Structure formats: C-alpha cells, structure tokens
MMTF fields as JSON, N, C-alpha, C and O atoms, coordinates in Angstrom:
{
  "mmtfVersion": "1.0.0",
  "mmtfProducer": "UNKNOWN",
  "numBonds": 331,
  "numAtoms": 332,
  "numGroups": 83,
  "numChains": 1,
  "numModels": 1,
  "chainsPerModel": [1],
  "groupsPerChain": [83],
  "chainIdList": ["A"],
  "bondAtomList": [4, 2, 8, 6, 12, 10, 16, 14, 20, 18, 24, 22, 28, 26, 32, 30, 36, 34, 40, 38, 44, 42, 48, 46, 52, 50, 56, 54, 60, 58, 64, 62, 68, 66, 72, 70, 76, 74, 80, 78, 84, 82, 88, 86, 92, 90, 96, 94, 100, 98, 104, 102, 108, 106, 112, 110, 116, 114, 120, 118, 124, 122, 128, 126, 132, 130, 136, 134, 140, 138, 144, 142, 148, 146, 152, 150, 156, 154, 160, 158, 164, 162, 168, 166, 172, 170, 176, 174, 180, 178, 184, 182, 188, 186, 192, 190, 196, 194, 200, 198, 204, 202, 208, 206, 212, 210, 216, 214, 220, 218, 224, 222, 228, 226, 232, 230, 236, 234, 240, 238, 244, 242, 248, 246, 252, 250, 256, 254, 260, 258, 264, 262, 268, 266, 272, 270, 276, 274, 280, 278, 284, 282, 288, 286, 292, 290, 296, 294, 300, 298, 304, 302, 308, 306, 312, 310, 316, 314, 320, 318, 324, 322, 328, 326],
  "bondOrderList": [1, 1, 1, 1, 1, 1, 1, 1, 1, 1, 1, 1, 1, 1, 1, 1, 1, 1, 1, 1, 1, 1, 1, 1, 1, 1, 1, 1, 1, 1, 1, 1, 1, 1, 1, 1, 1, 1, 1, 1, 1, 1, 1, 1, 1, 1, 1, 1, 1, 1, 1, 1, 1, 1, 1, 1, 1, 1, 1, 1, 1, 1, 1, 1, 1, 1, 1, 1, 1, 1, 1, 1, 1, 1, 1, 1, 1, 1, 1, 1, 1, 1],
  "groupList": [{"groupName": "GLY", "atomNameList": ["N", "CA", "C", "O"], "elementList": ["N", "C", "C", "O"], "formalChargeList": [0, 0, 0, 0], "bondAtomList": [1, 0, 2, 1, 3, 2], "bondOrderList": [1, 1, 2], "singleLetterCode": "G", "chemCompType": "PEPTIDE LINKING"}, {"groupName": "TYR", "atomNameList": ["N", "CA", "C", "O"], "elementList": ["N", "C", "C", "O"], "formalChargeList": [0, 0, 0, 0], "bondAtomList": [1, 0, 2, 1, 3, 2], "bondOrderList": [1, 1, 2], "singleLetterCode": "Y", "chemCompType": "L-PEPTIDE LINKING"}, {"groupName": "PHE", "atomNameList": ["N", "CA", "C", "O"], "elementList": ["N", "C", "C", "O"], "formalChargeList": [0, 0, 0, 0], "bondAtomList": [1, 0, 2, 1, 3, 2], "bondOrderList": [1, 1, 2], "singleLetterCode": "F", "chemCompType": "L-PEPTIDE LINKING"}, {"groupName": "HIS", "atomNameList": ["N", "CA", "C", "O"], "elementList": ["N", "C", "C", "O"], "formalChargeList": [0, 0, 0, 0], "bondAtomList": [1, 0, 2, 1, 3, 2], "bondOrderList": [1, 1, 2], "singleLetterCode": "H", "chemCompType": "L-PEPTIDE LINKING"}, {"groupName": "GLN", "atomNameList": ["N", "CA", "C", "O"], "elementList": ["N", "C", "C", "O"], "formalChargeList": [0, 0, 0, 0], "bondAtomList": [1, 0, 2, 1, 3, 2], "bondOrderList": [1, 1, 2], "singleLetterCode": "Q", "chemCompType": "L-PEPTIDE LINKING"}, {"groupName": "ARG", "atomNameList": ["N", "CA", "C", "O"], "elementList": ["N", "C", "C", "O"], "formalChargeList": [0, 0, 0, 0], "bondAtomList": [1, 0, 2, 1, 3, 2], "bondOrderList": [1, 1, 2], "singleLetterCode": "R", "chemCompType": "L-PEPTIDE LINKING"}, {"groupName": "VAL", "atomNameList": ["N", "CA", "C", "O"], "elementList": ["N", "C", "C", "O"], "formalChargeList": [0, 0, 0, 0], "bondAtomList": [1, 0, 2, 1, 3, 2], "bondOrderList": [1, 1, 2], "singleLetterCode": "V", "chemCompType": "L-PEPTIDE LINKING"}, {"groupName": "ALA", "atomNameList": ["N", "CA", "C", "O"], "elementList": ["N", "C", "C", "O"], "formalChargeList": [0, 0, 0, 0], "bondAtomList": [1, 0, 2, 1, 3, 2], "bondOrderList": [1, 1, 2], "singleLetterCode": "A", "chemCompType": "L-PEPTIDE LINKING"}, {"groupName": "GLU", "atomNameList": ["N", "CA", "C", "O"], "elementList": ["N", "C", "C", "O"], "formalChargeList": [0, 0, 0, 0], "bondAtomList": [1, 0, 2, 1, 3, 2], "bondOrderList": [1, 1, 2], "singleLetterCode": "E", "chemCompType": "L-PEPTIDE LINKING"}, {"groupName": "CYS", "atomNameList": ["N", "CA", "C", "O"], "elementList": ["N", "C", "C", "O"], "formalChargeList": [0, 0, 0, 0], "bondAtomList": [1, 0, 2, 1, 3, 2], "bondOrderList": [1, 1, 2], "singleLetterCode": "C", "chemCompType": "L-PEPTIDE LINKING"}, {"groupName": "SER", "atomNameList": ["N", "CA", "C", "O"], "elementList": ["N", "C", "C", "O"], "formalChargeList": [0, 0, 0, 0], "bondAtomList": [1, 0, 2, 1, 3, 2], "bondOrderList": [1, 1, 2], "singleLetterCode": "S", "chemCompType": "L-PEPTIDE LINKING"}, {"groupName": "LYS", "atomNameList": ["N", "CA", "C", "O"], "elementList": ["N", "C", "C", "O"], "formalChargeList": [0, 0, 0, 0], "bondAtomList": [1, 0, 2, 1, 3, 2], "bondOrderList": [1, 1, 2], "singleLetterCode": "K", "chemCompType": "L-PEPTIDE LINKING"}, {"groupName": "ASP", "atomNameList": ["N", "CA", "C", "O"], "elementList": ["N", "C", "C", "O"], "formalChargeList": [0, 0, 0, 0], "bondAtomList": [1, 0, 2, 1, 3, 2], "bondOrderList": [1, 1, 2], "singleLetterCode": "D", "chemCompType": "L-PEPTIDE LINKING"}, {"groupName": "LEU", "atomNameList": ["N", "CA", "C", "O"], "elementList": ["N", "C", "C", "O"], "formalChargeList": [0, 0, 0, 0], "bondAtomList": [1, 0, 2, 1, 3, 2], "bondOrderList": [1, 1, 2], "singleLetterCode": "L", "chemCompType": "L-PEPTIDE LINKING"}, {"groupName": "ILE", "atomNameList": ["N", "CA", "C", "O"], "elementList": ["N", "C", "C", "O"], "formalChargeList": [0, 0, 0, 0], "bondAtomList": [1, 0, 2, 1, 3, 2], "bondOrderList": [1, 1, 2], "singleLetterCode": "I", "chemCompType": "L-PEPTIDE LINKING"}, {"groupName": "ASN", "atomNameList": ["N", "CA", "C", "O"], "elementList": ["N", "C", "C", "O"], "formalChargeList": [0, 0, 0, 0], "bondAtomList": [1, 0, 2, 1, 3, 2], "bondOrderList": [1, 1, 2], "singleLetterCode": "N", "chemCompType": "L-PEPTIDE LINKING"}, {"groupName": "THR", "atomNameList": ["N", "CA", "C", "O"], "elementList": ["N", "C", "C", "O"], "formalChargeList": [0, 0, 0, 0], "bondAtomList": [1, 0, 2, 1, 3, 2], "bondOrderList": [1, 1, 2], "singleLetterCode": "T", "chemCompType": "L-PEPTIDE LINKING"}, {"groupName": "TRP", "atomNameList": ["N", "CA", "C", "O"], "elementList": ["N", "C", "C", "O"], "formalChargeList": [0, 0, 0, 0], "bondAtomList": [1, 0, 2, 1, 3, 2], "bondOrderList": [1, 1, 2], "singleLetterCode": "W", "chemCompType": "L-PEPTIDE LINKING"}, {"groupName": "PRO", "atomNameList": ["N", "CA", "C", "O"], "elementList": ["N", "C", "C", "O"], "formalChargeList": [0, 0, 0, 0], "bondAtomList": [1, 0, 2, 1, 3, 2], "bondOrderList": [1, 1, 2], "singleLetterCode": "P", "chemCompType": "L-PEPTIDE LINKING"}],
  "groupTypeList": [0, 1, 2, 3, 4, 5, 6, 7, 8, 9, 5, 2, 10, 10, 11, 12, 13, 4, 0, 14, 8, 2, 14, 12, 10, 1, 6, 2, 15, 4, 7, 8, 1, 6, 5, 2, 15, 10, 16, 6, 0, 11, 1, 6, 0, 1, 16, 8, 3, 0, 6, 1, 15, 7, 8, 7, 17, 15, 10, 12, 7, 7, 0, 13, 7, 4, 8, 5, 0, 8, 13, 8, 5, 2, 9, 11, 4, 3, 7, 18, 14, 1, 1],
  "groupIdList": [1, 2, 3, 4, 5, 6, 7, 8, 9, 10, 11, 12, 13, 14, 15, 16, 17, 18, 19, 20, 21, 22, 23, 24, 25, 26, 27, 28, 29, 30, 31, 32, 33, 34, 35, 36, 37, 38, 39, 40, 41, 42, 43, 44, 45, 46, 47, 48, 49, 50, 51, 52, 53, 54, 55, 56, 57, 58, 59, 60, 61, 62, 63, 64, 65, 66, 67, 68, 69, 70, 71, 72, 73, 74, 75, 76, 77, 78, 79, 80, 81, 82, 83],
  "secStructList": [7, 7, 7, 3, 3, 3, 3, 3, 3, 3, 3, 3, 1, 1, 1, 1, 6, 6, 1, 3, 3, 3, 3, 3, 3, 3, 3, 3, 6, 6, 3, 3, 3, 3, 3, 3, 3, 6, 6, 6, 6, 3, 3, 3, 3, 1, 1, 2, 2, 2, 2, 2, 2, 2, 2, 2, 2, 2, 6, 7, 2, 2, 2, 2, 2, 2, 2, 2, 2, 2, 2, 0, 0, 0, 0, 0, 2, 2, 2, 2, 2, 2, 7],
  "xCoordList": [-95.866, -96.189, -96.708, -96.991, -96.72, -97.137, -98.832, -99.393, -99.49, -100.761, -101.068, -101.149, -101.263, -101.249, -102.991, -103.441, -103.717, -105.192, -105.682, -105.388, -106.375, -106.74, -108.417, -109.208, -108.726, -110.275, -110.929, -110.951, -111.495, -112.599, -113.717, -114.029, -114.687, -115.77, -116.256, -115.568, -117.724, -118.335, -119.28, -119.947, -119.275, -119.897, -120.874, -120.847, -122.075, -123.496, -124.16, -124.695, -124.032, -124.215, -125.837, -126.587, -126.278, -127.848, -128.256, -127.43, -129.54, -130.271, -129.681, -130.503, -128.923, -128.785, -127.465, -126.653, -127.164, -126.141, -124.61, -123.581, -124.788, -123.896, -123.263, -122.06, -123.75, -123.279, -122.51, -122.236, -122.445, -121.523, -120.388, -120.233, -119.287, -117.694, -117.247, -117.698, -116.545, -115.44, -114.396, -113.753, -113.921, -112.267, -111.952, -112.662, -110.458, -109.712, -108.634, -107.923, -108.5, -107.521, -106.418, -106.684, -105.507, -104.258, -103.926, -103.782, -103.764, -103.612, -102.434, -102.478, -101.113, -100.212, -100.388, -100.677, -100.104, -100.18, -101.249, -100.79, -102.399, -103.447, -103.002, -103.421, -102.241, -101.933, -102.131, -101.708, -102.866, -103.498, -102.611, -102.636, -101.742, -100.63, -101.152, -100.788, -101.693, -102.292, -103.678, -104.06, -104.346, -105.918, -106.33, -105.923, -107.112, -107.581, -108.941, -109.773, -109.402, -110.829, -110.822, -110.001, -112.373, -112.98, -113.344, -113.463, -113.517, -113.825, -112.313, -112.269, -111.373, -110.05, -109.661, -109.121, -109.964, -109.726, -108.472, -108.028, -107.461, -106.252, -105.512, -105.999, -104.497, -103.977, -103.364, -102.569, -103.951, -102.719, -102.042, -102.556, -100.745, -100.197, -100.222, -100.218, -100.251, -100.417, -98.808, -98.601, -98.094, -97.003, -95.8, -96.028, -94.577, -93.351, -93.565, -93.608, -93.694, -93.64, -95.212, -95.311, -96.339, -97.395, -97.499, -98.049, -96.825, -96.572, -95.976, -96.529, -94.56, -93.907, -94.804, -94.942, -95.542, -96.433, -97.518, -97.895, -98.235, -99.184, -98.547, -99.057, -97.229, -96.768, -96.418, -96.435, -96.127, -95.954, -97.012, -96.938, -98.345, -99.712, -99.928, -99.66, -100.336, -100.761, -100.034, -100.71, -98.73, -98.11, -98.329, -97.868, -99.157, -99.263, -101.033, -101.923, -101.145, -102.534, -103.66, -104.812, -103.153, -103.908, -104.532, -105.649, -103.576, -104.118, -105.091, -105.767, -104.877, -105.842, -106.853, -107.99, -106.546, -108.161, -108.992, -110.171, -108.3, -108.988, -109.62, -110.789, -108.719, -109.483, -110.186, -111.15, -110.354, -111.222, -112.844, -113.899, -112.482, -113.866, -114.55, -115.771, -114.172, -114.722, -115.649, -116.55, -115.993, -117.008, -118.507, -119.646, -118.168, -119.198, -119.449, -120.377, -118.224, -118.546, -119.201, -120.27, -118.379, -118.772, -120.389, -121.52, -119.885, -120.572, -122.106, -123.176, -121.999, -123.318, -123.817, -125.028, -123.537, -124.232, -124.83, -125.839, -124.2, -125.045, -125.338, -125.712, -125.246, -126.369, -127.904, -128.321, -128.69, -129.872, -129.932, -130.771, -128.866, -128.683, -128.988, -130.008, -127.685, -127.471, -128.879, -129.217, -129.482, -130.534, -131.916, -132.963],
  "yCoordList": [82.492, 83.043, 81.824, 80.652, 82.562, 81.682, 82.095, 83.136, 80.634, 80.989, 80.65, 79.433, 81.353, 80.741, 81.333, 82.35, 80.308, 80.69, 80.086, 78.97, 80.916, 80.425, 80.26, 81.158, 78.917, 78.718, 78.311, 77.19, 79.425, 79.043, 78.601, 79.217, 77.38, 77.114, 76.275, 75.698, 76.303, 75.602, 74.836, 75.294, 73.248, 71.992, 71.954, 72.564, 71.393, 71.412, 69.691, 69.48, 68.818, 67.487, 67.501, 66.662, 68.401, 68.25, 69.452, 70.364, 69.656, 70.799, 70.72, 71.307, 70.384, 69.934, 70.848, 70.846, 71.639, 72.294, 71.707, 72.381, 69.988, 69.241, 69.022, 68.79, 69.022, 68.335, 69.693, 69.86, 70.182, 71.564, 71.221, 70.734, 71.615, 71.254, 72.59, 73.186, 72.906, 74.061, 73.571, 72.712, 74.08, 73.786, 74.96, 75.701, 74.97, 76.167, 75.525, 74.784, 75.794, 74.962, 76.323, 77.482, 75.79, 76.884, 75.911, 74.74, 76.298, 75.751, 76.619, 77.842, 75.87, 76.831, 75.677, 74.489, 76.469, 76.229, 75.019, 73.961, 75.067, 74.136, 72.77, 71.661, 72.997, 71.523, 72.357, 73.473, 71.51, 71.868, 71.418, 70.221, 72.264, 71.904, 71.619, 70.597, 72.265, 72.09, 72.83, 73.785, 72.085, 72.132, 72.085, 71.459, 72.891, 72.922, 72.399, 73.239, 71.465, 70.902, 70.717, 70.259, 71.398, 71.461, 70.218, 70.077, 69.254, 67.857, 67.574, 67.548, 67.413, 67.01, 67.661, 67.212, 69.255, 70.235, 70.501, 71.112, 70.151, 70.602, 70.871, 70.306, 71.643, 71.55, 70.309, 69.742, 69.874, 68.684, 69.086, 69.498, 68.77, 69.105, 67.857, 66.671, 68.404, 67.368, 67.071, 66.126, 67.852, 68.227, 68.405, 68.733, 68.175, 68.527, 69.938, 70.154, 70.864, 72.18, 72.424, 73.14, 71.641, 71.787, 71.161, 71.644, 70.105, 69.273, 70.235, 70.58, 70.882, 71.855, 72.838, 72.984, 73.655, 74.496, 73.996, 74.839, 72.985, 72.356, 71.842, 71.58, 71.685, 71.443, 72.787, 72.712, 73.908, 75.268, 75.899, 76.826, 75.611, 76.262, 75.559, 76.274, 74.335, 73.6, 73.849, 73.619, 74.295, 74.736, 75.746, 76.048, 76.93, 77.938, 78.245, 78.618, 77.964, 77.504, 78.9, 78.704, 80.194, 81.161, 81.25, 81.617, 80.856, 80.961, 79.518, 79.291, 78.785, 77.376, 77.65, 77.509, 78.131, 78.329, 79.252, 79.024, 80.242, 80.987, 80.188, 80.172, 79.727, 78.621, 77.991, 77.997, 76.975, 76.215, 77.177, 76.88, 78.354, 79.14, 79.724, 79.863, 79.854, 79.739, 79.071, 79.795, 77.729, 77.05, 77.645, 77.717, 77.922, 79.027, 80.204, 80.474, 80.818, 82.495, 82.574, 83.156, 81.845, 82.172, 80.96, 81.298, 79.774, 78.783, 78.65, 78.515, 78.709, 78.37, 79.581, 79.399, 80.874, 82.177, 82.362, 82.968, 81.89, 81.554, 80.8, 80.764, 79.605, 78.606, 78.789, 78.316, 79.808, 79.824, 80.576, 80.352, 81.476, 81.881, 80.786, 80.574, 80.07, 78.846, 77.742, 77.281, 77.519, 76.746, 77.496, 76.863],
  "zCoordList": [-59.133, -57.961, -56.906, -57.157, -55.63, -54.686, -54.562, -54.903, -53.829, -53.578, -52.224, -52.05, -51.215, -49.571, -49.503, -50.03, -48.672, -48.437, -47.009, -46.582, -46.454, -45.012, -45.082, -45.372, -44.749, -44.881, -43.712, -43.203, -43.319, -41.611, -42.201, -43.22, -41.743, -41.922, -40.792, -39.95, -40.924, -40.123, -40.942, -41.869, -40.383, -40.855, -40.354, -39.286, -40.652, -39.937, -40.354, -41.442, -39.499, -39.825, -39.419, -39.919, -38.58, -38.416, -37.9, -37.857, -37.439, -36.786, -35.263, -34.559, -34.699, -33.622, -33.385, -34.31, -32.221, -32.327, -31.706, -31.657, -31.164, -30.922, -32.242, -32.122, -33.638, -34.498, -35.58, -36.768, -34.731, -35.867, -35.268, -34.148, -36.398, -36.372, -36.824, -37.802, -36.219, -36.828, -37.404, -36.801, -38.918, -39.237, -39.989, -40.669, -39.661, -40.186, -40.623, -39.945, -41.736, -42.96, -43.553, -43.87, -43.529, -44.185, -45.171, -44.819, -46.541, -47.66, -48.338, -48.206, -49.244, -49.826, -50.861, -50.715, -52.002, -53.381, -53.538, -53.967, -53.282, -53.389, -52.737, -53.069, -51.924, -50.603, -49.293, -48.992, -48.647, -47.147, -46.147, -45.858, -45.508, -44.917, -43.176, -42.594, -42.756, -41.336, -41.305, -41.981, -40.284, -40.042, -38.19, -37.212, -38.403, -36.914, -36.659, -37.002, -36.249, -36.39, -34.789, -33.994, -34.651, -33.163, -32.451, -31.234, -33.468, -32.93, -32.26, -31.03, -32.829, -32.216, -31.32, -30.308, -31.66, -30.446, -30.52, -29.547, -31.672, -32.03, -33.646, -34.626, -33.757, -34.899, -35.05, -34.3, -36.377, -37.177, -38.758, -39.798, -38.391, -39.688, -40.72, -40.389, -42.131, -43.074, -43.949, -44.71, -43.684, -44.368, -43.299, -42.134, -43.769, -42.628, -41.98, -40.769, -42.986, -42.447, -41.535, -40.538, -42.165, -41.351, -39.559, -38.569, -39.733, -38.219, -37.427, -36.382, -37.897, -37.352, -36.847, -35.633, -37.835, -37.242, -36.607, -35.793, -36.584, -35.252, -34.162, -33.072, -34.552, -33.076, -32.141, -30.913, -32.786, -32.318, -32.112, -31.305, -32.769, -32.32, -31.359, -30.394, -30.909, -30.113, -28.81, -27.807, -28.607, -27.395, -27.119, -26.019, -27.9, -27.337, -26.869, -27.633, -25.47, -24.836, -25.099, -25.487, -24.838, -25.291, -26.917, -27.284, -27.578, -29.1, -29.495, -30.498, -28.416, -28.892, -28.256, -28.706, -26.984, -26.255, -27.288, -27.561, -27.793, -28.574, -30.092, -30.48, -30.576, -31.725, -31.403, -32.168, -30.127, -29.73, -29.799, -30.36, -29.004, -28.728, -30.503, -30.57, -31.079, -32.579, -32.288, -31.864, -32.291, -32.494, -31.577, -32.039, -30.529, -29.786, -30.78, -31.542, -30.465, -31.04, -32.394, -32.579, -33.505, -34.778, -35.254, -35.603, -35.084, -35.863, -34.98, -35.573, -33.643, -33.013, -33.285, -33.417, -33.466, -33.256, -34.817, -35.178, -35.322, -37.012, -37.475, -38.647, -36.437, -37.042, -37.756, -38.813, -36.597, -37.179, -38.7, -39.572, -38.76, -40.43, -41.436, -42.091, -41.373, -42.184, -42.448, -43.538, -41.239, -41.326, -42.052, -42.186]
}
C-alpha cells in the first residue's frame, strides 16, 4: 500500500515569540516531497512531484496567505501552552 502523511508543527527556539517557526510537511512513502516553512514564506519541493506542487501552490496567493497566517493563528496562540 501507499502511505501519505501531512505534518504541521511549530518549532520554538526560545520563549521569544519571534523565534517561532511553522512547518507544514507533506510525506509520501516516508519521503518528504514538499514543505512550507514560515521563515522562507513559501513552499519548497524536494522531489520532481514536490517541485511541481510547490510551484502551483506558491502561485495561489490566497492559499499562500492562509498558510503564512498559520504562524499567528496556531503557533503564537498556543505558545503559552507549550512553555
């Protein structure tokens, strides 16, 4: 069978809210093929299929803005719980 996984996580490097990073990874059969990184601010592809998806998803301004907003909506709102 095939295995597809999406992992969204917040990475905290300090208690300062400026040190938070939002990562949204897409994995197929244990190989990450595309990732959104809030520090980079766009999707980055790691395979041929991932590069194709990253280009398409980066061209969608509304979807990209929503993904960028996850840092504020999810990570920074939940930071006190993690600390």
